[in-house]
ROMARTI-172378 format. One line per 10 residues: number of its first residue (from 1); for each residue x, y, z of C-alpha. Coordinates in pm, 1 decimal, padded with zeros to 6 digits, always signed. Layout:
<sites>
NUM> X Y Z  ...
</sites>
This chain:
<sites>
1> +00000.0 +00000.0 +00000.0  +00274.7 +00246.2 +00096.1  +00461.2 +00164.6 -00222.8  +00149.8 +00244.3 -00426.2  +00108.7 +00573.0 -00241.6  +00467.4 +00672.3 -00324.8  +00412.6 +00581.6 -00691.7  +00104.4 +00804.7 -00700.1  +00304.9 +01081.9 -00533.4  +00588.8 +01054.4 -00783.9
11> +00344.6 +01061.7 -01076.1  +00185.4 +01371.8 -00929.4  +00522.3 +01537.1 -00875.5  +00612.6 +01467.5 -01234.9  +00308.5 +01654.6 -01364.2  +00283.5 +01956.1 -01137.1  +00500.0 +02262.5 -01177.1  +00437.1 +02445.3 -00853.0  +00487.4 +02402.5 -00479.4  +00125.2 +02445.0 -00373.4
21> -00203.6 +02371.9 -00549.1  -00573.1 +02389.1 -00455.9  -00698.9 +02059.1 -00313.6  -00977.2 +02048.6 -00571.6  -00713.8 +02028.2 -00847.9  -00572.5 +01701.4 -00708.6  -00664.6 +01381.8 -00891.8  -00658.1 +01188.7 -00559.5  -00751.9 +01268.6 -00200.8  -00469.0 +01446.0 -00020.7
31> -00497.8 +01213.2 +00281.4  -00352.5 +00920.2 +00081.3  -00011.4 +01082.2 +00073.5  +00256.8 +00992.7 +00330.1  +00294.0 +01232.4 +00619.8  +00595.5 +01412.2 +00760.3  +00626.4 +01536.8 +01114.6  +00912.6 +01719.6 +01282.4  +01095.1 +01673.9 +01612.4  +01274.9 +01965.9 +01774.4
41> +01552.5 +01972.9 +02035.4  +01683.2 +02290.6 +02202.8  +01966.6 +02367.6 +02443.4  +01742.0 +02554.0 +02691.2  +01385.4 +02684.2 +02719.4  +01496.9 +02979.5 +02936.7  +01741.6 +03222.7 +02777.5  +01872.3 +03567.4 +02863.8  +01949.5 +03841.5 +02613.9  +02305.7 +03784.6 +02494.5
51> +02279.8 +03404.7 +02506.7  +02265.2 +03163.2 +02215.7  +01959.4 +02954.1 +02133.9  +02077.4 +02630.2 +01974.3  +01836.5 +02392.0 +01806.2  +01828.7 +02070.1 +01608.4  +01533.0 +01939.5 +01408.4  +01462.3 +01595.2 +01269.3  +01222.3 +01503.0 +00988.7  +01016.8 +01189.3 +01063.8
61> +00747.1 +00986.2 +00892.4  +00421.7 +00863.4 +01049.7  +00599.2 +00565.4 +01208.1  +00854.0 +00792.6 +01376.0  +01129.6 +00678.9 +01143.4  +01358.1 +00918.8 +00960.4  +01200.0 +01069.9 +00647.6  +01423.5 +01154.9 +00353.9  +01146.0 +01295.4 +00136.1  +01190.2 +01669.7 +00199.7
71> +01533.5 +01828.0 +00158.3  +01452.8 +02165.2 +00317.8  +01324.0 +02254.6 +00664.6  +01216.1 +02589.0 +00807.6  +01268.5 +02701.9 +01168.8  +01097.6 +03012.4 +01297.0  +01066.0 +03195.6 +01628.1  +00743.6 +03388.6 +01691.2  +00608.1 +03606.7 +01968.8  +00255.4 +03559.5 +02100.6
81> +00118.9 +03786.0 +01827.3  +00273.8 +03550.5 +01566.9  +00525.0 +03818.8 +01464.4  +00845.2 +03662.5 +01333.0  +01162.5 +03709.3 +01538.5  +01371.7 +03503.0 +01296.6  +01303.2 +03266.3 +01008.5  +01571.3 +03016.4 +00909.7  +01589.3 +02787.2 +00609.3  +01810.4 +02479.4 +00647.9
91> +01915.1 +02194.1 +00426.4  +01816.4 +01854.4 +00561.8  +02115.8 +01621.4 +00563.2  +02000.5 +01264.0 +00610.3  +01676.6 +01398.1 +00758.6  +01824.4 +01636.2 +01017.3  +01942.3 +01997.2 +01043.8  +02066.2 +02230.4 +01316.9  +02123.2 +02602.1 +01369.8  +02128.7 +02878.4 +01630.1
101> +02008.2 +03230.1 +01706.9  +02174.2 +03495.4 +01921.8  +01914.4 +03652.6 +02152.8  +01959.5 +04027.1 +02090.1  +01935.3 +04302.5 +02351.1  +01645.0 +04448.5 +02149.1  +01417.2 +04147.7 +02206.3  +01158.9 +04202.0 +02479.2  +01120.2 +03966.6 +02772.3  +00832.3 +03733.0 +02703.5
111> +00703.8 +03397.1 +02589.1  +00803.1 +03287.5 +02239.7  +00734.0 +02988.5 +02018.2  +01001.8 +02806.5 +01825.4  +00859.7 +02596.5 +01541.7  +01005.9 +02376.8 +01269.3  +00823.5 +02249.0 +00961.3  +00868.2 +02140.1 +00602.8  +00663.4 +02257.7 +00308.4  +00506.7 +01909.4 +00301.5
121> +00428.1 +01890.6 +00675.7  +00203.9 +02196.9 +00634.9  -00056.2 +01958.0 +00487.7  -00103.9 +01783.7 +00823.9  -00436.8 +01839.9 +00993.6  -00246.1 +01772.0 +01316.2  +00125.3 +01807.5 +01392.7  +00194.6 +02045.8 +01104.6  +00500.6 +02166.2 +01295.0  +00717.0 +02088.1 +01595.9
131> +00689.8 +02337.9 +01880.8  +00902.9 +02445.9 +02175.4  +00815.7 +02727.4 +02416.1  +01101.9 +02969.9 +02483.7  +01108.1 +03209.1 +02781.1  +01326.5 +03511.7 +02710.2  +01449.4 +03739.6 +02988.4  +01600.8 +04070.3 +02879.2  +01781.8 +04234.7 +03169.2  +01855.6 +04541.1 +02953.4
141> +01488.7 +04635.4 +02904.1  +01213.8 +04711.5 +03152.9  +00937.4 +04451.7 +03145.1  +00579.1 +04545.1 +03061.6  +00341.1 +04554.8 +03356.2  +00103.6 +04259.1 +03381.7  -00264.0 +04356.0 +03406.3  -00416.7 +04011.1 +03449.7  -00205.0 +03802.5 +03686.1  -00428.6 +03494.3 +03645.4
151> -00318.0 +03453.2 +03282.0  +00052.3 +03486.2 +03361.6  +00341.6 +03242.6 +03361.6  +00564.4 +03289.6 +03665.5  +00935.6 +03218.4 +03679.9  +01030.9 +03152.0 +04042.1  +01369.9 +03115.2 +04203.7  +01440.9 +02752.7 +04295.2  +01734.9 +02544.8 +04411.4  +01567.0 +02204.1 +04376.0
161> +01855.3 +02036.5 +04198.7  +02010.3 +01710.9 +04306.2  +02385.3 +01702.4 +04317.3  +02403.4 +01386.0 +04106.8  +02113.3 +01224.7 +03922.1  +02040.9 +01021.1 +03612.9  +01728.6 +00948.5 +03407.4  +01631.0 +00740.3 +03106.0  +01317.0 +00790.0 +02893.1  +01380.9 +00491.8 +02663.0
171> +01283.0 +00127.1 +02697.4  +01643.2 +00012.8 +02731.6  +01871.3 +00023.9 +03035.9  +02112.5 +00273.1 +02884.4  +02302.7 +00525.5 +03092.5  +02519.5 +00824.9 +03009.1  +02773.1 +00903.5 +03277.5  +03081.2 +01117.3 +03332.7  +03414.3 +00992.6 +03464.0  +03354.6 +01177.5 +03795.8
181> +03060.4 +01324.6 +03984.8  +03234.9 +01650.2 +04081.8  +03482.2 +01868.9 +03890.5  +03680.2 +02184.4 +03940.9  +03683.0 +02478.8 +03702.3  +03846.2 +02424.1 +03361.5  +03870.2 +02051.3 +03423.3  +03828.4 +01792.0 +03148.8  +03506.7 +01586.4 +03152.5  +03482.8 +01257.8 +02962.8
191> +03143.3 +01106.2 +02885.4  +03062.0 +00744.1 +02816.3  +02759.8 +00525.8 +02749.2  +02674.7 +00205.7 +02935.9  +02418.8 -00070.7 +02895.1  +02400.0 -00086.1 +02514.0  +02378.2 -00444.6 +02390.4  +02381.0 -00359.3 +02018.4  +02495.3 -00040.3 +01846.2  +02205.8 +00203.3 +01793.3
201> +02200.7 +00403.5 +01470.7  +01996.0 +00720.9 +01432.8  +02020.1 +01095.9 +01499.5  +02111.3 +01222.3 +01846.5  +02193.6 +01553.7 +02012.7  +02433.4 +01588.0 +02305.0  +02397.4 +01899.2 +02518.9  +02568.9 +01991.1 +02846.4  +02438.9 +02303.9 +03017.9  +02419.5 +02453.9 +03366.4
211> +02073.4 +02417.3 +03515.2  +01898.3 +02748.6 +03573.1  +01776.5 +02808.0 +03932.1  +01426.7 +02867.3 +03793.4  +01097.8 +02686.5 +03834.6  +00819.4 +02758.6 +03585.0  +00470.0 +02799.6 +03728.7  +00189.0 +02771.4 +03477.1  +00174.3 +02668.0 +03114.6  +00106.0 +02887.1 +02810.9
221> -00197.3 +02795.2 +02603.5  -00110.9 +02633.0 +02272.4  -00264.6 +02700.9 +01934.0  -00408.6 +02417.5 +01726.5  -00105.6 +02254.2 +01565.7  -00251.7 +02185.3 +01222.8  -00347.3 +02320.2 +00885.0  -00705.1 +02382.9 +00773.9  -00633.8 +02555.1 +00441.7  -00753.3 +02431.1 +00103.7
231> -00401.6 +02428.5 -00038.2  -00192.6 +02115.4 -00093.9  +00181.4 +02169.7 -00042.5  +00428.5 +01972.9 -00253.4  +00736.8 +01824.6 -00080.1  +01067.8 +01986.9 -00166.4  +01224.9 +01657.7 -00274.6  +01527.7 +01801.6 -00459.5  +01570.0 +02133.2 -00285.2  +01392.9 +02463.2 -00232.2
241> +01090.5 +02532.9 -00452.6  +01013.2 +02885.0 -00572.9  +00671.9 +02899.8 -00735.4  +00407.5 +03143.3 -00848.5  +00163.4 +03240.8 -01119.2  +00160.5 +03476.6 -01415.0  -00173.1 +03645.1 -01481.8  -00321.1 +03906.1 -01705.5  -00306.5 +04252.4 -01549.6  -00669.4 +04227.0 -01446.2
251> -00569.0 +03921.6 -01242.6  -00820.5 +03689.4 -01408.7  -00660.0 +03532.6 -01715.2  -00366.0 +03294.0 -01657.1  -00067.3 +03326.5 -01890.7  -00009.0 +02973.3 -02018.2  +00299.5 +02839.8 -02196.0  +00509.2 +03147.1 -02113.1  +00885.4 +03118.1 -02061.6  +01000.5 +03242.2 -01719.7
261> +01355.9 +03278.3 -01591.4  +01502.7 +03307.8 -01243.7  +01842.5 +03448.0 -01152.2  +01994.0 +03445.8 -00805.4  +02296.6 +03677.9 -00833.2  +02638.9 +03597.8 -00694.8  +02982.4 +03473.1 -00788.9  +02825.8 +03133.1 -00855.1  +02492.8 +03271.0 -00974.4  +02196.7 +03042.3 -01030.6
271> +02003.9 +03070.2 -01356.0  +01689.2 +02868.5 -01419.1  +01432.5 +02868.1 -01697.2  +01088.5 +02708.5 -01710.6  +00743.6 +02751.2 -01867.4  +00399.9 +02810.3 -01719.0  +00124.5 +02549.1 -01731.2  -00236.7 +02594.2 -01842.6  -00315.8 +02775.0 -01515.4  -00025.2 +03017.2 -01546.3
281> +00167.1 +02838.8 -01269.3  +00545.6 +02792.4 -01268.2  +00811.5 +02661.2 -01034.7  +01187.5 +02649.7 -00996.4  +01359.3 +02369.9 -00805.2  +01691.5 +02471.5 -00649.9  +01918.6 +02181.7 -00564.7  +02215.3 +02393.4 -00454.6  +02248.6 +02670.5 -00199.5  +02311.8 +03040.2 -00252.2
291> +02430.1 +03338.6 -00049.6  +02222.5 +03620.5 -00202.9  +01904.5 +03743.1 -00034.2  +01749.7 +03862.9 -00360.9  +01634.0 +03691.1 -00677.4  +01505.3 +03818.6 -01012.0  +01214.6 +03652.8 -01193.9  +01117.3 +03772.1 -01538.4  +00926.7 +03674.7 -01849.4  +01160.0 +03562.8 -02124.6
301> +01240.9 +03782.0 -02423.9  +01055.8 +03530.7 -02643.1  +00730.2 +03656.6 -02494.3  +00624.3 +03946.3 -02719.3  +00339.1 +04043.4 -02485.1  +00532.8 +04049.2 -02160.7  +00408.3 +04397.9 -02072.6  +00050.8 +04263.6 -02036.6  +00123.4 +04027.5 -01747.2  +00216.9 +04041.4 -01380.8
311> +00413.4 +03791.5 -01171.4  +00283.3 +03669.2 -00835.3  +00502.1 +03461.0 -00601.6  +00359.7 +03194.9 -00368.2  +00421.9 +03260.4 +00000.2  +00557.4 +02984.7 +00222.4  +00496.9 +03152.6 +00556.0  +00313.1 +02930.2 +00804.7  +00059.7 +03126.0 +01006.7  -00006.9 +02994.8 +01356.5
321> -00363.3 +02974.2 +01483.4  -00463.0 +03224.2 +01748.2  -00408.1 +03119.5 +02108.0  -00474.4 +03278.3 +02443.4  -00190.5 +03512.4 +02534.7  +00001.3 +03473.2 +02858.2  +00221.8 +03729.9 +03030.0  +00564.5 +03649.7 +03174.4  +00615.3 +03742.5 +03541.2  +00951.5 +03722.8 +03719.0
331> +00972.3 +03653.9 +04089.8  +01170.7 +03934.1 +04263.1  +01388.8 +03663.4 +04421.5  +01547.7 +03613.9 +04077.3  +01694.9 +03965.2 +04078.4  +02030.5 +03877.9 +04233.5  +02084.4 +03577.3 +04004.0  +01979.6 +03774.2 +03693.7  +02222.9 +04056.6 +03776.4  +02508.7 +03812.4 +03824.5
341> +02427.1 +03618.8 +03509.1  +02387.3 +03937.5 +03304.0  +02738.2 +04051.1 +03399.7  +02879.8 +03707.5 +03311.0  +02711.8 +03716.9 +02969.1  +02850.5 +04062.2 +02892.1  +03203.2 +03957.8 +02989.2  +03177.2 +03637.0 +02786.3  +03052.2 +03826.9 +02478.6  +03333.1 +04080.7 +02515.9
351> +03572.6 +03799.4 +02419.2  +03368.8 +03706.4 +02112.6  +03663.0 +03740.2 +01874.6  +03878.7 +03509.4 +02087.6  +03600.6 +03250.0 +02118.8  +03450.6 +03281.8 +01772.3  +03269.4 +02979.2 +01630.0  +03392.9 +02844.1 +01296.3  +03134.7 +02897.4 +01020.0  +03153.3 +02651.1 +00735.3
361> +03217.7 +02853.1 +00416.2  +02969.5 +02862.5 +00130.6  +03079.3 +02611.7 -00131.0  +03134.1 +02783.2 -00466.5  +02982.4 +02570.3 -00741.5  +03033.8 +02591.3 -01115.9  +02787.3 +02772.9 -01338.2  +02545.6 +02570.2 -01547.1  +02759.9 +02601.1 -01862.2  +03075.9 +02499.9 -01671.9
371> +03390.6 +02591.9 -01872.0  +03239.8 +02572.1 -02218.6  +03317.8 +02831.8 -02483.9  +03579.3 +03103.7 -02516.9  +03635.3 +03375.0 -02255.5  +03744.9 +03724.3 -02361.7  +03899.9 +03906.7 -02064.1  +03867.0 +04268.6 -02175.1  +04167.9 +04387.1 -01972.3  +04381.0 +04181.6 -02213.1
381> +04267.0 +04396.7 -02505.8  +04240.7 +04761.2 -02599.6  +03938.4 +04912.2 -02431.8  +03679.9 +05071.9 -02662.1  +03424.4 +05342.1 -02591.2  +03114.5 +05136.7 -02680.9  +03009.2 +04776.7 -02658.8  +02939.2 +04769.5 -03032.7  +03301.6 +04857.2 -03104.0  +03413.6 +04597.5 -02850.3
391> +03218.9 +04326.5 -03029.6  +03359.6 +04433.2 -03367.3  +03723.2 +04450.1 -03255.4  +03745.5 +04194.9 -02971.2  +03448.1 +03956.2 -02945.4  +03506.4 +03788.0 -03279.5  +03275.9 +03493.7 -03209.7  +02961.1 +03707.7 -03178.3  +02818.1 +04029.4 -03316.5  +02551.3 +04294.2 -03267.3
401> +02305.5 +04345.2 -03552.5  +02037.7 +04609.9 -03599.0  +01967.8 +04928.1 -03405.3  +01738.8 +05047.7 -03130.1  +01452.5 +04814.7 -03042.5  +01551.2 +04589.9 -03337.1  +01905.0 +04530.1 -03213.4  +02001.9 +04168.3 -03152.1  +02301.0 +03949.0 -03071.6  +02416.3 +03675.0 -03307.2
411> +02667.5 +03391.1 -03272.1  +02940.8 +03318.6 -03529.9  +02967.0 +02944.0 -03565.6  +03300.5 +02851.2 -03721.4  +03149.8 +02527.2 -03849.7  +02868.9 +02714.4 -04028.1  +03015.3 +03031.1 -04188.6  +02720.1 +03060.9 -04430.1  +02467.0 +03041.9 -04144.0  +02254.5 +02768.7 -04296.5
421> +02227.1 +02538.8 -03990.8  +01882.4 +02493.2 -03841.5  +01960.3 +02678.9 -03513.6  +02103.0 +02995.6 -03669.4  +01764.7 +03163.9 -03686.8  +01704.2 +03143.0 -03311.6  +01865.2 +03394.5 -03073.0  +02139.2 +03310.8 -02822.6  +02092.1 +03322.5 -02448.6  +02238.4 +03655.8 -02334.4
431> +02330.2 +03692.1 -01967.5  +02472.5 +03985.5 -01775.3  +02598.0 +03876.5 -01431.1  +02369.6 +03575.7 -01468.3  +02059.6 +03784.7 -01541.8  +01885.6 +03716.9 -01871.3  +01887.8 +04022.4 -02094.3  +01539.7 +04084.7 -02231.2  +01598.1 +04435.7 -02363.4  +01918.0 +04410.5 -02573.0
441> +01966.5 +04788.1 -02560.5  +02018.7 +04761.2 -02186.2  +02338.7 +04563.2 -02247.3  +02444.9 +04744.5 -02564.3  +02434.5 +05080.3 -02384.1  +02621.6 +04945.1 -02079.6  +02959.8 +05103.5 -02009.3  +03215.2 +04854.8 -02153.2  +03478.9 +04976.5 -01907.0  +03264.6 +04822.8 -01632.2
451> +03267.5 +04484.5 -01807.7  +03523.0 +04230.3 -01693.2  +03477.4 +03948.5 -01944.2  +03258.3 +03803.6 -02218.0  +03214.9 +03428.3 -02261.1  +03084.4 +03302.1 -02595.3  +02956.5 +02948.6 -02649.1  +02910.2 +02905.1 -03024.1  +02726.3 +02573.5 -03029.0  +02348.4 +02534.3 -02984.9
461> +02256.3 +02492.8 -02619.5  +01938.2 +02351.0 -02467.8  +01847.5 +02474.2 -02122.7  +01513.4 +02426.1 -01956.1  +01234.2 +02444.0 -02215.0  +01441.5 +02648.9 -02461.3  +01699.1 +02586.6 -02732.6  +01946.6 +02867.8 -02800.4  +02191.0 +02920.7 -03085.5  +02460.6 +02966.0 -02819.6
471> +02535.1 +03164.0 -02504.3  +02683.8 +03509.9 -02453.4  +02763.1 +03545.8 -02082.2  +02888.9 +03890.0 -01979.6  +03043.2 +03951.1 -01638.1  +03083.3 +04298.9 -01490.2  +03378.5 +04415.6 -01280.8  +03166.9 +04450.2 -00965.3  +02923.8 +04168.2 -01046.2  +02631.4 +04384.3 -00936.0
481> +02420.5 +04446.8 -01247.3  +02051.7 +04511.2 -01177.4  +01794.0 +04527.3 -01458.1  +01520.3 +04786.2 -01490.8  +01270.2 +04655.9 -01236.8  +00996.0 +04911.5 -01309.6  +00853.3 +04685.6 -01580.3  +00580.1 +04449.4 -01465.0  +00743.0 +04157.9 -01645.7  +01030.2 +04167.0 -01392.9
491> +00996.4 +04098.3 -01022.2  +01263.7 +04115.2 -00752.5  +01191.4 +03862.1 -00478.1  +01324.1 +03827.6 -00124.9  +01514.1 +03506.5 -00056.1  +01643.1 +03335.4 +00258.0  +01990.3 +03183.0 +00216.3  +02047.7 +02851.7 +00388.7  +02183.4 +02865.9 +00742.7  +02551.8 +02777.3 +00729.3
501> +02684.8 +02498.8 +00944.3  +02905.2 +02579.3 +01242.3  +03177.5 +02421.6 +01447.2  +03124.3 +02562.9 +01794.4  +03403.7 +02700.2 +02008.0  +03542.2 +02433.3 +02239.8  +03833.7 +02540.1 +02461.5  +04112.1 +02300.7 +02550.9  +04290.0 +02369.6 +02877.1  +04629.3 +02214.8 +02945.3
511> +04856.1 +02209.8 +03246.7  +05128.5 +02469.0 +03277.7  +05138.8 +02790.8 +03075.5  +04820.7 +02833.0 +02873.7  +04729.2 +03118.9 +02640.3  +04370.1 +03098.8 +02772.2  +04468.9 +03128.3 +03138.8  +04408.4 +03505.2 +03153.2  +04080.8 +03492.8 +02958.4  +03765.0 +03453.6 +03172.2
521> +03540.1 +03159.2 +03091.7  +03175.5 +03221.0 +03178.8  +03020.4 +02956.2 +02957.9  +02710.3 +02777.3 +03085.3  +02671.5 +02578.6 +02760.9  +02972.2 +02348.3 +02776.1  +02900.4 +02142.7 +02464.1  +02641.6 +02114.2 +02185.3  +02687.7 +01827.3 +01940.2  +02400.0 +01758.1 +01700.0
531> +02597.2 +01527.6 +01467.9  +02588.6 +01199.3 +01662.3  +02460.9 +00914.9 +01441.0  +02532.1 +00603.7 +01647.6  +02539.3 +00502.3 +02013.0  +02759.8 +00229.4 +02155.3  +02922.7 +00147.4 +02487.4  +03225.8 +00352.6 +02580.1  +03355.5 +00702.7 +02514.4  +03116.8 +00942.2 +02338.8
541> +03266.3 +01292.1 +02383.5  +03468.1 +01521.0 +02608.8  +03484.5 +01888.1 +02703.3  +03620.6 +02126.9 +02968.4  +03422.9 +02291.8 +03245.7  +03412.4 +02671.3 +03279.1  +03467.4 +02913.4 +03568.3  +03100.4 +02901.0 +03675.5  +03020.3 +02655.6 +03955.6  +02687.4 +02478.5 +03991.1
551> +02484.4 +02180.8 +03873.5  +02520.2 +02088.1 +03508.5  +02302.8 +01849.2 +03313.9  +02418.5 +01615.9 +03039.4  +02134.6 +01546.9 +02796.6  +02142.7 +01297.3 +02508.7  +01825.7 +01301.0 +02299.8  +01720.4 +01161.8 +01964.6  +01557.3 +00889.1 +01756.7  +01682.3 +00549.5 +01645.4
561> +01640.0 +00416.0 +01292.3  +01327.2 +00223.3 +01394.5  +01159.4 +00533.9 +01534.3  +01237.5 +00465.3 +01902.1  +01286.3 +00778.2 +02113.8  +01578.8 +00815.1 +02354.9  +01640.1 +01078.6 +02619.7  +01917.0 +01023.7 +02873.5  +02020.8 +01277.2 +03137.0  +02291.5 +01289.0 +03403.5
571> +02377.6 +01569.7 +03645.1  +02721.7 +01654.5 +03779.5  +02869.6 +01931.4 +03991.1  +03132.9 +02196.2 +03923.1  +03290.5 +02353.0 +04231.8  +03543.4 +02631.8 +04270.0
</sites>
């Protein structure tokens, strides 16, 4: 049965060209499709301004097993009015992804919701997203007065922490323990697992953090975690989907069979081309990441009536259902601890440069035409005053014909000097910094001294739904060309680059002279490792304690390959 469902899904995916469609347009009931649901793990549900929220999310199927269907996940933090604090897009690697968010000094104290979802999970009538409640305390801003105390959530001072404890929320007798129960400051801690009969594969998160002396009284009301819209959302099986519709200016007549292009600028720009369906819908599937926060969508130059249409982009934002609002109230007994912790955070952040996390660099990928063709680096030639002269004297493999609105670019094919081949009558693809040139005059009138190079591919090239006589790819010195966006056939869209992976700062203290000995260490998050994929007896990880004494909790949480949930905890002490 499940195999048949996946076959139906794949057939549907092969025929649609958009990321969301009305349910009435589906040929089958939407409830026959497999479901995705998300799990979310965080480093703490109580955070002060200046601290780092760290999270990891896992994509699961209905059986609780890892789902590899979607390749993109979205993580968002909202206040109780559903206003977005941050919205992250992450690539799912083997069904999991992780990121972080620095709590700024401009964020008000209050109750926030952290959610994670995929485009496909938005179809769920229940469990459309994973949810964690986050309590933010901003010691730099005065809190709003609470009018209705009965609807408030109180944070009270508490010291109800055992010196050493352990817990296990799985069905197996597994324990995570440290090599000692008590440590001094800046002392190495080694962790190991016990009681595992057979190696457990899956996705697990290891977090070690000082327990806050806070007890939460009350529980915020939760909105209905589901979707009641009439829209069916397609899974992003290859990567991010950007979709929309092209309509007549009166917004009633769909523009069918129109060529649409997308460019995401950058050193390794992305260029895509597709066509609209009978309903004017289009989509672009992006399998690789990008660093730009803007994209340009436009009707192709082959469309002679482009001025009669407008471009509308589908929104992916997930609106949360209304819920009863709760106010956050702090017990006055927390004042002394908050003052102390606030000072520690400020000192720790003052050494940000010394303790900087390592951000994994964006991987530069080749352009879609790779190294084909001939590149003319204009600095190697005499510079001319106009682009027409440059093409006559330098760019010998292409030419400009005609004038004004009738001007066009042509390719010189050395194998067809008489221009009798079947593709000579079709235009080449002309790009300027990866952006398709619709109005040739815009490139012809461009200052040639601002052009770095011109690449000419003289052979016919098929890309997307189009066949071109060749490619003329022009690159500017600054790489920042922007087309005339006042025309309705061009639309600049906002994009969210993928969150880059990080390797978190992890100090190593050694005996004797140490370059870190004079640098204060006020970390309360001693380790965060979201890349653990198997559990077995013995050593699992190690780290060093900081200068802050207290009770710390080791937490290991995740799912096995069969969908079984594990959560192991162990407390230890740090003394001065």
